[in-house]
C-alpha positions, 0 to 999 in steps of 0.5 A, spaced: 453 497 484 460 498 481 464 504 483 471 505 480 476 511 481 483 512 481 486 516 487 492 519 489 496 518 495 501 524 497 508 522 497 511 519 503 518 518 505 521 511 504 518 506 509 511 503 511 505 508 512 498 507 515 494 510 509 487 507 511 484 514 513 487 517 506 484 512 502 477 513 505 477 520 505 478 519 497 472 514 496 466 517 500 462 512 495 463 507 500 458 510 505 453 507 501 455 500 501 451 496 506 455 489 504 461 489 498 468 488 497 473 493 495 479 492 491 485 496 492 490 496 486 497 499 486 499 502 479 506 502 481 512 497 481 516 500 486 511 501 492 506 496 495 500 495 499 499 490 505 494 490 511 497 490 518 498 493 525 495 500 526 496 502 533 504 501 534 508 505 529 514 500 531 511 495 527 512 499 521 519 501 523 520 493 524 517 492 517 522 497 514 528 494 518 526 487 516 525 488 508 531 492 508 535 486 510 532 481 506 532 485 500 539 489 501 541 494 496 548 494 492 548 487 491 553 485 485 548 481 482 543 486 480 543 489 473 537 493 473 540 499 477 539 505 472 535 509 477 539 508 483 541 503 488 534 502 491 530 501 484 531 493 484 530 492 491 524 496 491 521 492 485 523 485 489 520 488 495 513 490 491 513 483 488 514 480 495 508 484 499 504 485 493 500 490 489 493 489 491 488 488 497 481 485 497 477 488 503 470 486 505 465 492 506 460 492 511 455 498 513 459 503 509 466 501 512 472 497 510 471 491 515 478 490 518 480 487 524 480 492 530 488 492 530 488 492 522 490 498 517 492 499 510 499 500 509 503 504 503 509 500 503 514 506 500 520 502 497 524 508 494 528 513 497 524 518 493 518 515 490 513 521 489 505 520 489 502 514 488 496 512 484 491 507 487 485 504 483 479 503 487 474 498 485 468 497 489 462 492 488 456 492 493 449 493 494 
């Protein structure tokens, strides 16, 4: 069985946000999958996706601090600055982290580790709603 749909995540502030519940709430079809795979694709270039710690919020704060230092704003070599000082760094952060995830499905649930959750990595100061294409294959 194949299922594909586009879901929308609510606008978030800049930072790393745990969105596992928000994603799952919009794909009730996953409950019918005994074994399968869920591909999650971000339709934007200035936000990204990753999987990491789902319990301690300080991990998400540390992610934001790290990436802001590694890919700093207002660098003189950036020429893509039409949409503000956070624009080009957002594109770079997105490419570093990536725009898609593959997650196994077991008995109607994403088979994540005990301490794992899906992060929306919002790299813009005012990114707005984000669209994800969810593709599920399974039985």
